[in-house]
C-alpha positions, 0 to 999 in steps of 0.5 A, a space after each residue: 644596569 648598564 645602558 643599551 649601547 654599553 651592553 652592545 659594546 660588551 657583547 651582551 646584546 648582539 649587533 651587526 658590527 661595522 667597525 671597532 677600535 680602542 675608542 669607537 664601536 660602529 654598528 648598523 641601526 636596527 631601524 634604518 632611516 636610509 639605505 645605510 644607517 650606522 651608529 658610531 658610539 664612544 666606548 666610554 659612556 657619555 650621556 650626550 653631547 652635553 657630557 663632552 669635556 676636555 678629558 673625554 673629547 678624544 672619544 669624539 675625535 676618534 669617532 670623527 676620524 673613523 667616519 670616513 673609514 666606515 663610510 667607505 666600507 659601507 660604499 658611501 662614495 657620493 656623500 653622507 650625513 652625520 647627526 647626533 641628537 641631544 636631549 628630549 627636544 633633540 629626540 635622543 632615544 638612547 642616553 649614550 652619545 652616538 652619531 648616525 651615519 646616513 647615506 646610500 641615496 640622496 637625502 632630503 635637505 631639511 629635517 621637516 
């Protein structure tokens, strides 16, 4: 069975889409950690940042090209944070590479 995010990309699981192109799907997180919390995911399945290679890195590049567009569409004019979690110790909850776009307020400087 496909992973959760692959199923969201395929439309099997509903999401509140913010942005989509050939490489990237972006949608609002269902458990936001900031006033604006969007997930940006590659349309090609990759388990985590550890799975990025020369052959598939175009998906990561396209995500980072989309980030300013998504941030602007979400009204993030004063800045934002982009985070990816990798593996168990990094608290990666879904085994599909994804980037959290967080903003809408002054964020704390530390993770602790």
